[in-house]
Steps between C-alpha positions, in 0.01 A plus 500: 500500500476853365534518122799716405576544129762777512825541689833681483826335597871576508736227381876500545719236340818397679833667435781299349787409729837668456789314343801417716865599464690219673819297446600142574686466828604135523811329623738396224303706246703817452337780312173310479332769296151649510222293662211741552160360402201672344208638697164324482213647304218668687163332534220600261133568571249290302123520470316167479134445413326272751143385445462436874512876567210724403582837654793740540431558868844369603669782310294772667688437824835358381618763253878465510660187357878459487706215363825379657835658410775291346795406719840656429775287351772353723856382471606153388296546180172490694204660330230667706161334540223642283212670679172312519220612269158579647166418341193719548192285446210690346151416373465382143410803288726751677650784296831642626597852392802719567358804678775732379499417128150355467650197326314170521748272674295179503157356430463188713211344311576129553548295812870447574614777263816677622623849424819679601409812700848612610832357387780433748837668452795314351781402729837675476811340354786378718863571421547157340343650186759775472811282489708538185853448376592856597295517820578190703366634830191709421324678779202608291152377572151631418209571726164333463224675307202636694173310471207649314254702706143563386169644611229275359124523475300177518159485336284189507271428207300186555500238225150422379337409170173684558439823690175624651419870504199714569348746740487429874219257584480373142531146635861419408578328829176302485587395144848375590353309797248339265755381244801413719603403851611855583312651793535879492283705734147572375277770653231751399718812516755650258869410498454168676805372310813675627765284331522280190371144521599211275292195422553192284205424274471139389282440196612135469735260676800615297376846395528803725600865512572763764265794562591816692258726690608855585326770704220684323580794272335839506526799272834671551676178604793566266569823691478330839130504590374201694708183543504345154781712358741337744424159354449568128856377449381151589289490183789577266611136477152362431390393152126561540296749701150427627319828564218431748198730477227511763165501318301526824667786692353627825506851358235505226649818355829326424597494133673168430612604150656823627676312782633240255643773276659662806675176595630457145624860506690435824671198344607710202637778719694254713651290221418494129611136475263405782215678323566305180478160671198286403209596727167326542193644666347280772158619613462389860208473745258380231300324773406838652366655179181352349564702184869407484499435125343836423749681723791323335376595153474866602854499639640331189330754274625792709855366489475392135664183618611253235710270715418194711265523796339264751213505746564344842387488858809458714283443808310202355776392262278529191708561187836491680603161362429617145715811548788291634483251216492780243797668671698176498430447128617856432820451704573167332455652154708805594790299646826533304569195288849342489691571183511217249835339436639580159542213261850422391570610144 
């Protein structure tokens, strides 16, 4: 299935039913009085997060979603039936924005989470509500309110603990294949990865985390160059970034330090908060460079890097387990702790 992470939809909640102006007409009941019931409320439109859905492709083709109108009230004190609500099931991690105001309507970050996207109109009042001591036979009634109408933008941001980034052909897909059961495409040409891939990394029987692989970044990605800018949003929910650097590039004139600075610059231009996330350097393809340690030292000196770094070979798996264990320890230490209960005075 094609990966779709953006869509625009139109939602229309149901209109409320009109109230009724009716009177009792029964044998042996003279002047029965008002008996018009209220109209039913209109159906609302809800968004629901569903972990069994991983793309917004359904909303690329079904863009208009309308809830049922409420029924009008009837005589004999009969109220109209309320319109049925509709639920739009979306992938976990979907952001819903109002396209006219730019307001964030919902952030469906947990499975089963519900959010009201468009509220149904209230039903009108029947003439039974207008009876008084001076108005024994009211003919007044109110009409139902119109349902809310909205143009909404859907944006999927995958939920992952760790995000992989780097230049095309840095070995990100090979790395995620080595540490998880994910099987993204791997080939010897740039931009092999065309959509994000998620993998579950298990470091022990009851210890795991989710890693996300996005298409490779190039200089100018924040302005739209290449493919990576379309998927940088999927790194915004991660807690740790692993920046893969190819220390054995096919082009001997490539400057790994300059490329690493360019990637960091693209992160900063796209989102300052994304740039400030913890980022580790992972030097990949160590099996192809006999002088791997010397190359790594030169890159670290050029970058003046003081943070964490690791040397791996995603192809052979060397060093990958150590990176995953270190990442899990970092995530476990960084996890929010529950607040302690206050002692009674």
